[in-house]
N, C-alpha and C positions, 0 to 999 in steps of 0.2 A: 370505251371511246379512245381513239388514238389522239395523243396530244403532241403538238409540234411547236417547239420554241423557235422564235425568230426575232431579229432585231426590230423592235417596235419604235414608236407606237403604230397603230394601224395606218396603212397608207404608204409604207416603205416599199422599195423595190424588193427587199427580202421577203416581205409578205407575199408579193406577187409571185416570186419564185417558189415559195413554199406551196402556194396553191397550184402551181403548174405541175407539181409532182403527182397530183390527182389522187391523193389518198382519201378514199371514200369515208365520209363521216368524221373527218378530222376536226379537232378543236385547235385553233391557232392561238398560241400563248405568246404575247409580246414581252420581250425582256430588253434590258438596257444595253446589251453588248453581245458580240459573238462569244466572249468568255462566259457571260452569264447563261447563254443558251447551252453551251457545252457543259457548264457546271450543273445546270438543271437536268441534263441528260445523264450525267455521271451519278447524280443523286437519285435517279429513278423517278424524278418528278414529271418527266415527259418521255415520250417514246422516240422522238426524233428531234434533231436540231437542224436548222437550215442556216447556212452562213455564206456570205460572199467570200470567195477565196482569191479571185484574180480579176483585175480590170485591164482591158486592152490599152488604156491610156496611162493609168497610174501604176500599173504593175500589180505585184502581190499585195493582198490585204493582210498586213502584218499582224493585226490584232487577232485575226482568225488563225494564222500560222502559229503564233505564240500559244494560243489557247489549245490548239490541237496537240502541240508538243507537251503541254502540261496535263493533258487528259488521256491517260494511258488506255482507257477503255474505249475511246472513240474510234469508230470505223466508218469511213465514207462508203456509202452504198449506192449513190446516184449523183447525177449532176444535171444542171440545166443552165442555159445561157439566155440573157435578156439583152436586147438592144436598149441602150440607155439614152434617153433624151428627157428633158425636164420642162416643167411649166414654171413660169415666174408669176408670183401671186402676192397680193396685198389684202388688207382689210377692205371691205366693200366701200366704194366711194373715194378711196385714196388713190392719188396719182403716183405713178412710178417715178416721175421726175422729182417728187418731194421726198423720196425715201432716203434716209441717212444710214440705216443699219440693215445690212443684208445677211441673212442667216441661211446656212446650208451645211451639210456634212463636208469636212475637209477634202475627201476624195471627190465629191461632186464639184466642189469649188475649183479643183484643178481642171475639170472638164468644161468649165464655162468661163474661164478667166477672160478670154477674148471678148465674149459676148458682154460680160460685165463692163469691161473697159470701154466698149462702144456704146452701151445703152444705160449703164448706171455707174459712171466713173466716180461719182462723189460719195458712194456708199462705203461704209466701214464693214469689213467682213467679220461676222460673229460666228465662230464654229459651233455647230450643233451636233449632238450625239447621233442623230440620224436626219435624213431629209424630211421625214414626216414630223419629227420633233421640231424642225425649223418652221414648218407650217403652223404648228401649235404655238410656237414662240410669237409668230405674227398675230395669231388670233388672240393671244394673251397680252399683246402690247409690248412684248420684250424685244421685238424687232419690227422693222417696217415692211420688209419684203423678204420672201423666201423663194429659194430655188428647190423644187421638190416634184415628186410625181403628181400628175394632175388630180389623181384620186384624193390626195391630201387636201386640195382646195375644196373638193366636194364635202369631205368629212368635217372641215372646220369653217365652212361657209365663207371662203375667201374668193376674191375676184381675180381671175386669170388675165394677165396682160400679154403673155407670150406663150406659145406652145412649141414643142419640138426643139427646144434649145439645147444645143451641144456644139462645142467647137469642132469636134470631129464626128462626121456622120457615121463612121464605122465603130463608134464606141460600144463596147459590149462588156458585160460583167458575167463571170461564171460563178454559179452558186453550187454548193454541195449539200447533199442530204446525208446526215450523220446519224448512225445508230450506235447502240452500246454493245460492243463485243459481238457483232452480228456475223452470221455466216455470210460469206460473199455471194453475190448473185452468180448464177451460172454463166460460163463464158458465152459470149455472143460473136466472137471473131473481130469485134471492134471495141476493145476494152482499155481501161486505164488502171494502172497500179501506182499507189503512192507509198513512199516510205520516208522516215526521218531517221538520221543516224548521226553519230559523232565519231571523230577519229582522234588519234593522238596528235598533239600539236608538234608535228615534225615534218621535214621536207618530203614531199611526194605522197603524203598520207591520203589525201583526197584523190589524187590521180590513180592510185592503186585500186581504189574502189571503182572508179569510173571505167577503168580498163577492163574490169570483169564484165561490165555491161557491153562494152564495145566488142570484146572478144567473142561474144555469143550473138552478136547482131541485134541486141536489144536497143531500141530507139529510146533515148532519154529526151522527153519532150519539154521538161522544165527542171531547172535547178535554182534554188534560192538558199541563202544562208541567213541565220538569225543568231545573235549572241545568246549564249545559254543563260546569262545573268547569274551564273554560279561561280565561275572563275574567269579572270581576265583572259582575253585572247582565245576563248573556246566558243565553238559555234555548233548549232544544230543545222544540218544540211537537209533540205527538203527536196526530194526528187520524184518526178512523175515519169513513169515508164509506159511505153505503148505495149499493151498486152495484158492478159489475165495472169494473176499470181500462180495459177495452176499450169500455165503454158510451160512446156519443158524448158525452153530457153530462158524465160523469165525466172522460173524457180531455180535453175542452176546458177544464174547470174546473182540472184539474191543470196543464195547459200555461199557462193564464193566471195561475194563482196562483203558479207558480214564478217568474214575472217580478218578483214583489214580495218575493222571498226572497233571502237570500245563499246558501242551500243548501236543496235539497229532495231527499229520497231515498225511494223506495218501500220499504215494509216487507212488502208482499204484497197479494194479492187472492185471495179464497177463498169457498167457500159458507158462508153463515151457518147455524147449527144451529137448526132448529125454528121460526124466525120470520123 
């Protein structure tokens, strides 16, 4: 049986994303964080991990990026995107106006701040490890109201007071399917390749790498930096490129770019979803 780790508990958007990959007969294994999902993958406890990697409102999901950088065997092999909107829920018979403690994931909180200011201005924000965990906090009495996927209300027997809540109607989150040292999917003509690299801490070091991509006409669709946490003023650079790693231009750009780094590692190459 194929086992897939995801940020739990049941009822999160990550679980919904995991199911969208359509892996027949899969067993879905809830874990406490993206790092835990990737650690379970690295240890051979699961066959895949599904993690949120980028939100259109809040940007990169840094916990996933840090975990990918720390897990050398991880290879992204697929992606999916979800439109993100939330339900607002309390225990049965409780009024939203009486709520004092509002629980949700910090990323979700950033996506509903205007709604909260207009509809629940007197609530104290309590960060939850996931949106579904926020619903469980309400069910357990640790919070009065949760902002979470509507399925979480069904799982925990909560009353829904509002649906489709999102400050930005265009909010979307991209999730990735990660395997352990997997062979990349075959090129489709609409692919994405991701790498992480480090450079020397000297003027122009990053520019020299990026110029190798530009010189070969390789489109860089995303770049993020994260502290290495090993030495002050050192960073891991995460780059997404348009194209498959086996494409001639991409392969040449990666080979040339690596010469300007102290370390470059592939994170995967996979079909892009929808565009």
